[in-house]
N, C-alpha and C positions, 0 to 999 in steps of 0.2 A: 678360559685358560689356554694360552698359546704354548704348544709343545713342539719340540724338535726331536726327531729320531735320527741318530747318526748311522749312516750306512757304510760299513766296511766291506772290502772284497771278501767274499765268503760268508757274509751274514746270511742267515736263513730264517731269522725270526723278526726281522725288521718290519715286515708286513703284518705279522701277528700283533706286534706292539702297536702299529698304526691303527689296525682295526679296533683293538681294545680301547685305545685312546679316543678314536672318533666316536665309538659307542658311548663313551662316558662324557665326552665334552660336546658332541654334536658338530664338531668341525675337524677336518683332517689335519694331522700334524705336518709340519715341514719335514721333508726327507732330505737330510743334509749329507752330501758325499764326503767321505773321509779326507779327500784331497782339498776340500775347500778350506780357506783360512778365515772365513767370516761366517758367523752364526747370525740368523735372524733374531729379533727380539723374542725371548723365550721365557715363559714362567717355569718350564720344566724341560730338562734335557734327558733323553733316554738313550742309553747304550744297550742295544738289544743283544739277545743271544745269537749263537751261530758259531762259526769256526773262522774267525777273521784270519786272513792270510793262511788258511789251512791249518791253523794252530801249530805252525812250525816254530822252532825254538821253544821258549816257554809260552804257554797259551796266553794270548793277549799282549805279549811283549812287543810285537811289531806294531800292533794297532795303537798302543800307547804312545808311539812316536809319529803317528799320522799328523799332518798339518793341523787338522781341526781340533786335535786334543789340546793344543796350546790354548785355544780359545775356551774350550770346555773347562780346563783347569782354572783359567782366570775367572770365568763365570762362577765356578764352584766356590772358589776362595772368596768371591764377593757375595756369596750367599744364595746364588741360584740353585734350586734343587736339582740334583742329578741322581737318576735311578739307573743302576747297572744290573742287568739280568744275565745270569749264567756267564757267557763269554764277556759280557759287559762288566760283571763283577771282577773277572780276571783282569780286564783292562784297567779298572779303577785301582786295583792293587799295584799293577805294574807302573801306573802313572803316578803313584805315590799319594793318591787321594784317599785311600783307605789303607790301614795297616794289614800286615800279614801277606800270605801268598796262597794261591790255589795249586795244589799238587795232584799227582796221579792218584786215582782212587785206590784205596787199600786193596781192592780185589784185582787191580790192574786191568779191569775190564770196563768197557762203556756200559753205563747203566741208564735205562730209559723206562720209567714207570712213575706212577703216582706215589707220593709220600705224604705223611702227616707231619705237620709243623705245629709247634706251640708258640703262640704270640707272647713275647716276653714283656712288651709294654705297648700302650696305645697312645702315648702322649707325643706323637710325631705326626707330621703331615701325611705320612704313608699308612698309618695304622689306626686312625681315629674311628673307623667303622668296625674295628674288631674289639673284642674284650680282652683285657690282659689275662693270659692263661688259656685263652680259647684255642681249640684244636682246629686247624684248617687243612684242606687237602690241595696241594699244588702238584705239578708235574716236574720231573727232573729228566734231563737228557745230557749227560756229560761223562767224560773220561777223566778230566782233570778238575775234580770238584772237592777235593779234600782240603778243607781250610786249615792252614797251619800258621801259628804265630808262636814266638818264644814265650816262656813262662811269664816274663815281666810284662809283655804286651797283653797276654791273656788276662793277667791280673788287673791290668789297667782297664781293659774292655769290660770285664765283669764288674769291677768296682765303679765304673762310670755309667753302668747301665747301657752300654752300647751294643749289646747283643740284641738283634731284632727278632730273630726266629731261631728255634732249635728243632732238629729232627726228633720226633717222639713217636710213641705208639698211638693207637686210636683213643686211648684214655688220657693222653697227654703226659705219659710217663716217659722220661728221657732214659733210654736204654741203649746199650751197644747194638742190640739186634735191630733197633729202629734207625741206626746210623748207616746210610747207604754207601758212604764213601770214606769213612774213617776220619771225618773232620774232628778236630780237637773240641772237646766240650759239646759235641753234637751241634756245632754252630752252622747254621744255614744262611745267615745274613747278619751283617754288621753295619752300624752307623758311623759317620764321622763325629767329631766332637760336638757339633751343633745339631746333629740329627737331620741335616739337610741333604746329605749324601747317603744313599743306601745301596749296598751291594748285596745281592742274594743269588744263590745258585738255582733254586727252583723258579719255575716260570709261572707268574700269576696270570699272564696273558693267555695261557693255554687252558685255563679253567675260569674264564670270564664270561661265559655264555652257557645257558642251560642246554643249548644244542651240542655243546662240547662236553656234557655230562657233569658240569659243576660250575658254580658261580663264586666260589670263595675268593678267587683272584680279582673279581670285579670290585670287591670292597676296597681293594687298594687304590684302584683308579677313582672310585667314588670318593674316597678319602682325600685324594689329591684335588679333585674338582671342588670339594667343599673348602679345602684349606687355601687354595691358590686363587688369585683374581681371574 
């Protein structure tokens, strides 16, 4: 599997994503600068977490207009899988590749901790190593992580089964107390119509090694290696 990681000014999790990808695939991903207009041949494109452009204006808004994003959007629409993590999720919504928007946390504070997520479905290239309804532990680190979409969009996402993960408690129960940022319907991640594009606020790459106190995130990368050539 050939992967590319997009590097924006201010990214701080691009290396974390690269380490997780190399551990899963056995080969380093291409690190592609945001100002490039050409992407190498890629089976997977990753938009990593961080604070692209310092999160000025709306988070991810400036990164969505980087030269490389034109090529990312074209590849995504042609079917190339794209994974957006944290700031990468924000970029995907700002670029119009996923519906909704990420807003300021309901607490108005930066939140950094581990959270529990419920896997809503596993029939995608990202989740085949999880069980539907399984509870996993990922890390979050964001100030603008509250997922918002209007009622019609939410109904469409729910009806089409495009919610990938929800914030929940340790038993898998979706509650307000388990929601760290005020996301509507406790949504932590969503798919596009074909489930080839995934945006999620929690960081799978931060819990992808036993030395980092957890391996739940490694299953996402293992899923991708199994699904992609």
